[in-house]
KESELO-27216 format. One record per residue (C-alpha): residue in three letters; x, y, z. Coordinates in steps of 0.5 Angstrom, whole numbers, padded with zeros to 4 digits, always signed. Layout:
N
ALAXYZ/...
***
This chain:
636
MET-0049-0032-0026/ASN-0045-0031-0032/LYS-0040-0037-0033/TYR-0034-0033-0031/GLU-0038-0031-0024/GLN-0039-0039-0024/ILE-0032-0040-0025/LEU-0031-0035-0019/ILE-0035-0039-0014/LYS-0034-0046-0016/TYR-0026-0045-0016/TRP-0025-0039-0011/GLY-0031-0038-0008/TYR-0033-0031-0009/SER-0040-0029-0011/LYS-0037-0022-0015/PHE-0032-0020-0018/ARG-0028-0013-0016/PRO-0028-0007-0020/LEU-0025-0008-0026/GLN-0023-0016-0026/GLU-0029-0018-0030/ASP-0028-0013-0036/ILE-0021-0015-0036/ILE-0023-0022-0037/ARG-0028-0020-0042/SER-0023-0017-0046/VAL-0018-0022-0046/MET-0024-0027-0048/ASP-0025-0023-0054/GLY-0018-0024-0055/LYS-0016-0017-0054/ASP-0009-0015-0052/THR-0010-0012-0045/LEU-0005-0008-0040/ALA-0009-0009-0034/LEU-0006-0003-0028/MET-0008-0005-0022/PRO-0005-0003-0014/THR-0002-0008-0010/GLY-0008-0013-0007/GLY-0013-0011-0013/GLY-0013-0019-0015/LYS-0009-0019-0021/SER-0008-0027-0022/ILE-0016-0027-0022/THR-0016-0023-0029/PHE-0012-0029-0032/GLN-0014-0035-0028/VAL-0021-0034-0030/PRO-0021-0033-0037/ALA-0016-0039-0038/MET-0021-0044-0034/ALA-0026-0041-0038/ASN-0022-0044-0045/ASP-0020-0050-0047/GLY-0012-0050-0047/ILE-0006-0047-0042/CYS-0004-0041-0039/ILE+0003-0039-0039/VAL+0004-0034-0034/ILE+0011-0031-0034/THR+0014-0027-0027/PRO+0021-0027-0024/LEU+0019-0028-0018/ILE+0020-0036-0016/ALA+0017-0036-0009/LEU+0010-0033-0012/MET+0010-0039-0017/LYS+0011-0044-0013/ASP+0005-0040-0007/GLN+0000-0040-0014/VAL+0002-0047-0016/GLU+0001-0049-0008/ASN-0006-0045-0009/LEU-0008-0048-0015/ASP-0007-0055-0013/LYS-0011-0054-0007/ARG-0016-0052-0012/ASP-0016-0058-0016/ILE-0013-0055-0022/LYS-0007-0057-0025/ALA-0001-0052-0025/MET+0007-0052-0027/ALA+0013-0048-0026/ILE+0019-0048-0029/TYR+0025-0044-0027/SER+0032-0043-0026/GLY+0035-0048-0022/MET+0031-0054-0024/THR+0035-0060-0028/LYS+0034-0061-0035/ASN+0030-0068-0034/GLU+0024-0064-0029/ILE+0023-0059-0034/ASP+0023-0064-0039/VAL+0017-0067-0035/ALA+0013-0062-0035/LEU+0014-0059-0041/GLU+0012-0066-0043/ASN+0006-0066-0038/CYS+0004-0059-0041/ILE+0003-0062-0048/TYR+0000-0068-0046/GLY-0003-0068-0039/ASN-0009-0064-0037/VAL-0004-0058-0034/LYS-0008-0051-0035/PHE-0003-0047-0032/LEU+0005-0046-0033/TYR+0009-0041-0030/ILE+0015-0040-0033/SER+0021-0035-0031/PRO+0022-0030-0037/GLU+0030-0032-0038/ARG+0027-0040-0039/ILE+0023-0038-0045/ALA+0029-0036-0049/THR+0032-0043-0048/ASP+0031-0048-0054/ILE+0028-0053-0051/PHE+0022-0049-0049/GLN+0022-0046-0056/MET+0020-0053-0058/ARG+0016-0055-0054/VAL+0011-0049-0053/LYS+0009-0049-0060/HIS+0006-0057-0059/MET+0002-0053-0053/ASN-0005-0051-0053/VAL-0004-0044-0050/ASN-0010-0040-0049/LEU-0007-0034-0046/ILE-0001-0031-0044/ALA+0000-0027-0038/ILE+0005-0023-0036/ASP+0006-0021-0029/GLU+0010-0015-0027/ALA+0010-0013-0033/HIS+0014-0006-0032/CYS+0020-0010-0032/ILE+0020-0010-0040/SER+0021-0002-0039/GLU+0027+0001-0039/TRP+0023+0007-0036/GLY+0021+0002-0031/TYR+0024+0001-0024/ASP+0027-0006-0025/PHE+0029-0007-0031/ARG+0029-0014-0034/PRO+0032-0015-0041/SER+0029-0023-0041/TYR+0023-0019-0042/LEU+0024-0017-0048/LYS+0024-0024-0051/ILE+0017-0025-0049/ALA+0014-0022-0055/ASP+0018-0026-0059/LEU+0012-0032-0057/ARG+0008-0029-0061/GLU+0011-0032-0067/LEU+0011-0039-0063/VAL+0004-0038-0061/PRO+0001-0034-0067/ASP-0007-0031-0065/VAL-0006-0032-0057/PRO-0008-0026-0053/PHE-0002-0023-0048/LEU-0005-0020-0042/ALA+0000-0016-0038/LEU-0001-0014-0031/THR+0003-0009-0027/ALA+0001-0006-0020/THR+0006+0001-0022/ALA+0007+0004-0028/VAL+0008+0011-0030/PRO+0005+0014-0036/LYS+0011+0013-0040/VAL+0012+0006-0039/VAL+0004+0004-0039/ASP+0007+0006-0047/ASP+0012+0002-0047/ILE+0010-0004-0045/GLN+0005-0004-0049/ASN+0010-0002-0055/LYS+0015-0008-0052/LEU+0010-0013-0053/ARG+0007-0011-0059/PHE+0000-0010-0058/ALA-0004-0009-0064/LYS-0007-0003-0061/GLN-0007+0001-0054/ASN-0011-0003-0049/VAL-0011-0001-0042/PHE-0015-0002-0036/ARG-0014+0003-0030/LYS-0016+0002-0023/SER-0015+0008-0020/PHE-0009+0008-0015/GLU-0013+0012-0010/ARG-0014+0009-0003/LYS-0019+0013+0000/ASN-0018+0009+0007/ILE-0011+0010+0008/VAL-0008+0016+0011/TYR-0001+0018+0009/LEU+0003+0021+0014/VAL+0011+0024+0013/ARG+0013+0025+0021/GLU+0020+0030+0020/VAL+0023+0026+0027/GLU+0031+0026+0029/ASP+0030+0020+0035/LYS+0026+0015+0030/LEU+0026+0009+0035/LYS+0022+0013+0041/TYR+0017+0016+0035/LEU+0016+0008+0034/VAL+0015+0006+0041/GLU+0010+0013+0042/THR+0006+0010+0036/ILE+0006+0004+0036/ASN+0003+0004+0044/LYS-0002+0009+0041/VAL-0005+0005+0035/LYS-0009-0001+0035/GLY-0008-0007+0031/SER-0002-0010+0028/GLY+0003-0007+0023/ILE+0010-0007+0018/ILE+0016-0003+0020/TYR+0020-0003+0013/VAL+0028-0003+0014/ARG+0034-0002+0009/ASN+0038-0007+0011/ARG+0037-0014+0015/LYS+0041-0012+0021/THR+0036-0007+0022/THR+0031-0011+0022/ARG+0033-0015+0028/GLU+0036-0009+0033/THR+0029-0006+0032/ALA+0025-0012+0033/LEU+0030-0013+0039/PHE+0029-0006+0041/LEU+0021-0006+0040/SER+0021-0012+0045/LYS+0024-0010+0050/ASN+0019-0003+0051/ASN+0014-0009+0051/ILE+0011-0009+0044/SER+0011-0016+0041/ALA+0015-0016+0034/ASP+0019-0020+0030/TYR+0024-0019+0025/TYR+0024-0022+0018/HIS+0029-0022+0012/ALA+0032-0025+0006/GLY+0037-0028+0010/LEU+0033-0033+0014/ASP+0031-0040+0012/HIS+0025-0042+0008/GLU+0022-0045+0015/LYS+0023-0039+0020/ARG+0021-0035+0015/ASN+0014-0039+0014/HIS+0014-0039+0022/LYS+0015-0032+0022/GLN+0010-0030+0017/ASN+0005-0035+0020/GLN+0006-0032+0028/TRP+0005-0025+0024/LYS-0002-0027+0020/VAL-0005-0031+0026/GLY-0004-0024+0031/LYS+0001-0028+0036/ILE+0007-0023+0033/ARG+0003-0016+0032/VAL+0009-0012+0029/MET+0014-0015+0024/VAL+0020-0011+0022/ALA+0023-0013+0015/THR+0026-0011+0009/ASN+0023-0011+0002/ALA+0023-0019+0002/PHE+0017-0018+0006/GLY+0012-0017+0001/MET+0010-0023-0004/GLY+0004-0027-0002/ILE+0002-0022+0004/ASP-0006-0023+0005/LYS-0006-0021+0012/SER-0013-0016+0011/ASP-0013-0012+0018/VAL-0006-0009+0017/ARG-0007-0002+0021/PHE+0000+0001+0019/VAL+0006+0001+0015/ILE+0012+0005+0018/HIS+0018+0006+0014/LEU+0024+0008+0019/ASP+0029+0008+0012/LEU+0027+0012+0006/PRO+0026+0008-0001/ASP+0029+0008-0007/SER+0023+0010-0012/ILE+0016+0013-0011/GLU+0014+0006-0014/SER+0017+0001-0008/TYR+0014+0006-0003/PHE+0006+0007-0005/GLN+0007-0002-0007/GLU+0010-0003+0001/ALA+0005+0002+0004/GLY-0001+0000+0000/ARG+0000-0007+0005/GLY-0005-0004+0010/GLY-0012-0004+0010/ARG-0013-0009+0005/ASP-0020-0010+0009/GLU-0022-0003+0006/LYS-0022-0001+0014/LYS-0017+0005+0016/ALA-0010+0005+0016/VAL-0004+0009+0016/ALA+0002+0009+0012/VAL+0007+0013+0015/LEU+0015+0015+0013/LEU+0020+0018+0018/TYR+0024+0022+0015/ASN+0031+0027+0017/ASN+0036+0030+0014/SER+0040+0025+0014/ASP+0036+0021+0010/LYS+0038+0025+0004/VAL+0045+0025+0005/LYS+0044+0017+0006/ALA+0040+0017-0001/GLU+0045+0020-0005/GLN+0051+0015-0002/ARG+0047+0009-0005/ILE+0047+0013-0012/SER+0055+0012-0012/ARG+0054+0005-0008/SER+0049+0003-0012/PHE+0053+0004-0019/PRO+0060+0002-0019/GLU+0065+0004-0023/LEU+0065+0000-0030/LYS+0072-0003-0029/GLU+0069-0006-0021/ILE+0063-0009-0025/LYS+0067-0013-0030/SER+0072-0015-0024/VAL+0065-0018-0021/TYR+0064-0022-0028/GLN+0070-0025-0029/ALA+0071-0027-0023/LEU+0064-0030-0022/GLY+0066-0034-0029/ASN+0073-0037-0025/TYR+0068-0038-0019/PHE+0063-0043-0023/GLN+0069-0044-0027/ILE+0067-0043-0033/PRO+0070-0043-0039/TYR+0070-0037-0044/GLY+0065-0038-0049/GLY+0061-0042-0045/GLY+0055-0042-0039/LYS+0050-0040-0044/HIS+0043-0042-0041/MET+0047-0045-0035/SER+0045-0044-0028/TYR+0049-0044-0022/ASP+0048-0044-0015/PHE+0050-0037-0011/ILE+0052-0036-0005/ILE+0053-0029-0004/SER+0057-0028+0002/ASP+0062-0034+0000/PHE+0064-0031-0007/ALA+0065-0023-0003/LYS+0069-0028+0002/ASN+0073-0031-0004/TYR+0074-0025-0008/ASN+0074-0019-0003/PHE+0069-0016-0006/ASN+0064-0011-0002/ILE+0057-0015-0002/MET+0054-0008-0005/ILE+0058-0007-0010/ILE+0057-0015-0013/HIS+0050-0014-0012/SER+0049-0007-0016/SER+0055-0009-0021/LEU+0050-0016-0022/LYS+0044-0011-0023/ILE+0047-0008-0028/LEU+0050-0014-0031/GLN+0043-0016-0031/ARG+0040-0010-0034/GLU+0045-0011-0040/GLY+0043-0018-0041/TYR+0049-0022-0040/LEU+0046-0026-0034/GLU+0040-0027-0029/LEU+0040-0027-0022/THR+0034-0030-0019/ASP+0031-0029-0012/GLU+0032-0035-0007/LEU+0029-0041-0009/ASN+0026-0046-0003/SER+0025-0053-0006/MET+0023-0059-0002/SER+0026-0065-0005/LYS+0022-0068-0011/LEU+0022-0075-0014/HIS+0020-0078-0020/PHE+0021-0086-0023/LEU+0025-0086-0029/VAL+0023-0093-0031/GLY+0015-0096-0032/ARG+0010-0100-0027/ASP+0013-0106-0031/ASP+0020-0106-0030/LEU+0020-0103-0023/TYR+0016-0109-0021/LYS+0022-0114-0025/PHE+0027-0109-0021/GLN+0023-0111-0014/ILE+0024-0118-0015/ALA+0030-0118-0017/ASN+0033-0113-0012/ALA+0028-0115-0005/LYS+0033-0111+0000/PHE+0029-0105-0004/ASP+0023-0108-0004/GLY+0019-0106+0002/PHE+0022-0098+0001/ILE+0020-0098-0005/LYS+0013-0100-0003/LEU+0013-0095+0002/VAL+0014-0090-0002/LEU+0009-0092-0007/ARG+0004-0091-0001/SER+0006-0085+0000/TYR+0006-0081-0005/THR+0002-0081-0012/GLY+0003-0079-0020/LEU+0011-0080-0019/PHE+0011-0084-0026/SER+0008-0078-0030/ASP+0012-0072-0026/TYR+0017-0070-0020/VAL+0013-0071-0014/THR+0015-0067-0007/ILE+0017-0071-0002/ASP+0019-0071+0006/GLU+0025-0076+0008/ASN+0023-0074+0015/SER+0016-0077+0014/LEU+0018-0083+0010/ALA+0023-0084+0016/LYS+0018-0084+0022/LYS+0013-0089+0018/ALA+0018-0094+0016/ASN+0021-0093+0024/VAL+0028-0092+0021/ASP+0034-0087+0022/ILE+0033-0081+0017/GLU+0040-0082+0013/LEU+0037-0090+0011/VAL+0032-0086+0007/TYR+0037-0082+0004/LYS+0042-0088+0002/TYR+0037-0092-0001/LEU+0034-0085-0005/ASN+0041-0084-0007/SER+0043-0092-0009/LEU+0036-0092-0013/LYS+0038-0086-0016/SER+0045-0089-0018/LEU+0042-0095-0020/GLY+0037-0091-0026/ILE+0031-0093-0023/LEU+0028-0086-0020/ASN+0031-0079-0020/TYR+0032-0076-0013/ILE+0033-0068-0013/PRO+0034-0066-0005/LYS+0032-0060-0003/LYS+0036-0054-0003/LYS+0036-0047-0001/ASN+0040-0041-0005/PRO+0039-0036-0011/PHE+0042-0037-0018/ILE+0045-0034-0023/VAL+0044-0036-0030/PHE+0048-0034-0035/THR+0044-0031-0041/GLU+0050-0031-0045/GLU+0056-0035-0046/ARG+0062-0033-0042/LEU+0066-0026-0045/ASP+0073-0024-0044/ASP+0074-0018-0041/LYS+0075-0014-0049/SER+0068-0018-0051/LEU+0065-0015-0045/TYR+0061-0009-0047/ILE+0058-0005-0042/SER+0055+0001-0045/LYS+0056+0008-0042/GLU+0050+0011-0045/ASN+0046+0005-0042/TYR+0050+0006-0035/ASP+0048+0014-0036/PHE+0041+0013-0038/ARG+0040+0008-0031/LYS+0043+0012-0026/ASN+0040+0018-0029/ARG+0033+0015-0028/TYR+0035+0012-0021/ILE+0037+0020-0019/GLU+0030+0022-0022/ARG+0026+0016-0018/ILE+0030+0018-0012/ASN+0029+0025-0012/ALA+0021+0024-0013/MET+0022+0020-0007/LEU+0026+0026-0003/HIS+0021+0031-0005/TYR+0015+0027-0003/ALA+0019+0027+0004/SER+0020+0034+0004/SER+0014+0036+0001/ASN+0010+0040+0006/ASN+0004+0044+0002/LYS+0002+0039-0002/CYS-0003+0033+0000/ARG+0001+0026+0000/SER-0004+0023-0004/GLN-0004+0028-0009/LEU+0003+0028-0009/LEU+0003+0020-0010/LEU-0003+0019-0015/ALA+0000+0025-0019/TYR+0007+0021-0020/PHE+0002+0016-0023/GLY-0001+0019-0028/ASP-0008+0021-0025/LYS-0010+0027-0027/ASN-0013+0033-0022/PRO-0014+0028-0017/ASP-0017+0030-0010/ARG-0014+0032-0004/CYS-0015+0026+0001/GLY-0017+0032+0007/GLN-0014+0026+0012/CYS-0006+0027+0011/ASP-0001+0032+0015/VAL-0002+0037+0010/CYS-0009+0037+0009/THR-0010+0036+0017/ARG-0006+0043+0018/ARG-0009+0046+0012/ASN-0017+0043+0015/GLU-0015+0047+0022/LEU-0016+0053+0019/ASP-0024+0052+0020/LEU-0025+0053+0012/SER-0029+0048+0008/LYS-0025+0044+0002/TYR-0030+0049-0003/GLU-0028+0055+0000/PHE-0020+0054+0002/ASP-0020+0052-0007/LEU-0025+0058-0009/ILE-0020+0063-0005/LEU-0014+0060-0007/ASP-0016+0060-0015/GLU-0018+0068-0013/ILE-0010+0069-0010/LYS-0007+0065-0015/ALA-0010+0069-0021/LYS-0008+0075-0018/LEU-0001+0074-0016/GLU+0002+0069-0021/TYR+0005+0074-0025/ASN+0005+0081-0021/LEU+0008+0083-0014/ILE+0002+0086-0010/SER+0001+0088-0004/LEU-0003+0086+0002/ASP-0009+0090+0002/GLU-0010+0088-0006/VAL-0010+0081-0004/VAL-0015+0081+0001/ASP-0019+0086-0003/ILE-0024+0079-0007/SER-0030+0082-0007/GLY-0036+0077-0004/ILE-0031+0073+0001/ASP-0030+0074+0008/LYS-0023+0078+0009/GLU-0022+0074+0015/LYS-0022+0068+0011/THR-0018+0070+0006/LEU-0012+0072+0012/LYS-0013+0065+0013/VAL-0011+0062+0007/ILE-0006+0067+0005/GLN-0003+0067+0012/TRP-0002+0059+0010/LEU+0001+0060+0004/LEU+0006+0064+0006/ASP+0008+0059+0012/ASN+0008+0054+0006/ASN+0012+0058+0003/LYS+0007+0058-0004/ILE+0008+0066-0003/ILE+0014+0070-0001/LYS+0014+0077+0002/ASP+0019+0082-0001/ASN+0022+0088+0003/GLN+0017+0093+0001/ASP+0011+0087+0004/LEU+0009+0086-0003/LEU+0007+0079-0005/THR+0008+0075-0010/TRP+0007+0066-0013/ASN+0013+0063-0011/LEU+0014+0059-0017/GLU+0019+0054-0015/ALA+0014+0052-0009/
***
């Protein structure tokens, strides 16, 4: 057993690595910049956590997902591995303490959001850290060709000057070939170095069903299949309505979206994980941290915006390597809705500027101020105050984010935190001089450790129960001690944040590049069209379509999707079908030929050839003119 396997079994309890994991680890340990393409659920985190544990020093992990940071920090803490997270919304003092611990403490992992990298406080401190690895999660965000471009990712490469000779490990679950090259260029890889796990999921059956009554299909299908599943929809209202409809039809279902409070979301997710709820109807907010292995079906009621997001969401089925089904429900109205989304996702430039200026007024930021400041953002309150459509706000913020003016974080659900600002000796003197606080301070010190060196998560309810007092009294004590400078108390909160990455500008100075705007709009249209092509295509294997999109060369037919199943009904082996198809294609590619000439293929049964020809006609692969002459359909 080598040292990497020893670390794997000691901290994670696995005896063997999954395919490619150890290769990526060895590449990083050799000091090479590395890009790892691994599908959702492929075990990306192990590829940076193991080498970080094998070396002295700290690993910096860059990710835009606050929920993922918190989830991974908690998981590492459970394994007695010290980890910290820094993200927008934390106080200056919290950040200061965390960075000090990363320099002088035994911290092994620092999770940080990309917009924090450019701040002076981070750049000054990182130079004093013993950094052994920089891991970049969601690495596709660095590419304008990617589906979730974030300008703050472009600052990551600047870390090379601050911590030289430290390898970069870039990780993503979805990247087309152009993005793969772009990631390496933007991160200034010394040389190209890509580890690519095939995106093929042989245990997932991809199906597209063209149905008008989607809800009726749901009930009929879910009643036929076994196991638990996820139904993805586009908006919050539909999650609730669909779950209610399924429940009325005796199917155990619940709903999930980002608008629910943290406790509700946790409860719903746990109920589904343990099998008390069979079906979860959700927006794409239901994704991070889902490690339920026995999901047997993932159904998309609405058309996703891109192949990337569809593939990632469909990939949450069958993590146990057993058979699972990914179904996309589609009809003509989906095409109309997709076209409407284009205009809603790209508001007029004057609307975007109006949203930006309204934000500055809403947060009371003076012109020239606000840089690197973060603000609680409740979109419904903002929309009500300024009479904006919520979709216009959201789309405008996305465009302002891509232009580098601000960042919109995902929702932060932080528990209350506590940190003593005075040392033990000074605290003891304070307790003697202020007897009324003595009992409460002792209770806090008995209940939690590490309060002098770090911010510690606390539960006011638990303290109130232990002291047998009303919770309001606990709040009163904490706030009094805060005002006296004894401790810093940060109450729990639940909000997304807006971070101004540049100072607030006036209308004349706010420049939104028409070239960038058009480029991103065209890329969005391309991705929507690719999704529509996947949904409407009925003559190419679903798996082949998906894999070809991600750059797989000549992927095999899956033999089990709806398209392959129709082909299988011909009662021909794959070898026979492909042999006849190649012969027909060679004859028809540049010619108009009669049926008799096409059928006349030496050494092949005419009946079998006719079956293939009929299938090609039915699927619009070949066309027949008025004189019954056949030719290859070059547009198919």
